[in-house]
C-alpha positions in Angstrom: 0.1 -0.2 -0.3 3.0 2.6 1.0 4.4 1.7 -2.5 1.3 2.2 -4.3 0.6 5.6 -2.7 4.0 7.0 -3.6 3.4 5.9 -7.2 0.4 7.8 -7.2 2.2 10.7 -5.7 4.8 10.8 -8.4 2.1 10.4 -10.8 0.1 13.6 -9.7 3.6 15.7 -9.5 4.1 14.6 -12.9 0.7 15.4 -14.5 0.8 18.7 -12.4 4.3 19.8 -13.8 3.5 18.6 -17.2 2.1 21.8 -18.4 4.9 24.1 -17.1 7.2 21.5 -19.0 5.6 21.6 -22.2 5.5 25.5 -22.1 8.6 25.8 -21.3 10.1 23.4 -23.9 8.3 25.4 -26.6 9.6 28.9 -25.3 12.8 27.7 -25.9 11.8 25.4 -29.1 11.0 28.7 -30.6 14.1 30.2 -30.7 15.5 27.4 -32.0 13.5 25.9 -34.5 11.3 26.3 -37.7 7.9 25.0 -37.9 7.8 24.8 -34.2 4.2 24.4 -33.8 4.0 21.8 -36.3 6.1 19.6 -35.0 4.8 19.7 -31.3 1.6 18.9 -32.5 2.8 15.7 -34.0 5.1 14.6 -31.1 2.6 15.9 -28.2 -0.8 14.8 -29.9 -2.0 18.0 -28.6 -3.8 20.8 -30.4 -1.9 24.0 -31.7 -4.3 26.0 -29.3 -3.3 24.3 -26.3 0.2 24.4 -26.9 0.3 28.1 -27.5 -1.6 28.7 -24.4 1.2 26.5 -22.7 3.8 28.5 -24.2 2.1 31.7 -23.3 1.6 31.2 -20.2 5.1 29.7 -19.4 6.5 33.0 -20.6 4.3 35.4 -18.2 5.7 33.2 -15.0 9.3 32.8 -15.0 10.3 29.9 -12.7 11.2 31.9 -9.9 7.4 33.4 -9.8 5.7 30.4 -10.0 3.9 29.2 -7.0 4.6 24.9 -6.3 1.2 25.3 -4.3 -1.2 26.5 -7.0 -1.6 24.9 -10.1 -0.7 25.7 -13.4 -4.4 26.5 -14.2 -4.4 28.9 -11.4 -1.2 31.2 -12.7 -3.6 30.7 -16.3 -6.1 32.5 -15.2 -3.8 35.8 -14.2 -1.3 35.5 -17.1 -3.5 38.5 -18.4 -2.6 40.8 -15.9 0.0 43.0 -15.1 3.1 41.3 -12.8 2.1 43.0 -9.7 -1.4 41.8 -10.1 -0.5 38.6 -10.6 1.7 38.2 -7.5 -1.5 39.9 -5.6 -3.8 37.6 -6.9 -1.1 34.5 -6.2 -1.0 35.2 -2.9 -4.7 35.4 -2.1 -5.0 32.1 -3.2 -2.1 30.6 -1.8 -2.6 32.0 1.6 -6.8 30.7 1.7 -6.4 27.5 -0.3 -9.0 29.2 -3.5 -9.5 26.1 -6.0 -9.0 27.4 -9.5 -12.4 28.1 -10.0 -12.9 30.4 -6.8 -9.7 32.4 -7.8 -11.5 33.1 -11.4 -14.8 34.1 -9.4 -13.0 36.3 -7.0 -11.0 37.8 -10.1 -14.3 38.3 -12.2 -15.8 39.9 -9.3 -13.0 42.6 -8.9 -13.6 43.3 -12.5 -17.2 43.9 -12.2 -16.5 46.4 -9.6 -14.0 47.7 -11.2 -16.0 48.3 -14.6 -18.8 49.8 -12.7 -16.6 52.7 -11.1 -16.8 51.6 -7.5 -13.5 50.7 -7.0 -10.2 51.8 -8.7 -7.1 49.2 -9.3 -4.8 52.2 -8.8 -6.6 53.3 -5.4 -6.2 52.0 -1.9 -8.7 52.8 0.3 -7.6 52.9 3.9 -10.2 51.9 6.5 -10.4 52.4 10.5 -12.1 51.1 12.7 -13.1 51.3 16.5 -14.0 48.2 18.2 -13.8 46.5 22.0 -10.7 44.7 22.2 -12.6 41.2 23.0 -14.4 41.8 19.6 -10.9 42.1 17.8 -9.2 39.1 19.8 -12.1 36.8 18.9 -12.1 38.1 14.9 -8.3 37.5 15.1 -9.0 33.8 16.7 -11.1 33.1 13.8 -8.9 34.5 11.3 -6.1 31.8 13.0 -8.3 28.9 12.9 -8.8 30.1 8.7 -5.1 30.5 8.1 -4.1 27.4 9.9 -1.9 28.7 13.1 -1.2 31.4 14.5 -2.9 34.6 12.4 0.0 37.7 11.7 -1.5 41.0 11.8 -1.4 40.6 7.7 -3.2 37.8 7.5 -6.1 39.1 9.7 -6.3 41.8 7.2 -6.5 39.7 4.6 -8.8 37.2 6.4 -11.1 40.7 7.1 -11.2 41.3 3.2 -12.3 37.7 2.4 -14.8 37.3 4.7 -16.2 41.0 3.3 -15.8 40.1 -0.3 -17.8 36.9 0.8 -20.6 38.7 2.6 -20.9 41.5 -0.7 -21.0 38.6 -3.0 -24.1 36.9 -0.9 -25.5 40.3 -0.4 -25.1 40.6 -3.9 -26.4 37.3 -4.9 -29.8 37.7 -2.8 -30.2 41.5 -4.7 -30.0 40.4 -7.9 -32.0 37.3 -7.3 -35.5 37.1 -8.7 -38.1 38.3 -6.3 -40.6 35.2 -5.5 -44.2 36.0 -4.3 -45.0 39.8 -4.8 
């Protein structure tokens, strides 16, 4: 059973890395060989667009910027953003254990808010709150349990933003849902 489990983990590691490997292979090959994609399609049995996507994502993330805890697909979701935005979203996804779909939903929600003019991406709003110490301690404990361990002040702020984002999304879904009865 131990050997079987070890092999499964190795297969998973290889499968999770193969998109990066193919992308890096294509980026290297583009500079070296003509008719690259025709040959790559023949050698991999993958379609042209899939290979182009792998190469494009690999170009957006040098090896040092890739997050081992996140999938290639997490990175692909953010590849069209600026480097700073990519890092910000990757940090959040990694910290809060977001799936690729959760990350996609949060990025889309952020874009909707930005398009509506409610928030500008180049502005940061600073909010100050006055709360009793017991309430802050309670929130810190909740943040620590979500973040697994003891939450730093930054983890706490990120946790608060995540909780507020979830509450806003739920409120907006409720407000947008058709009213029954009448």
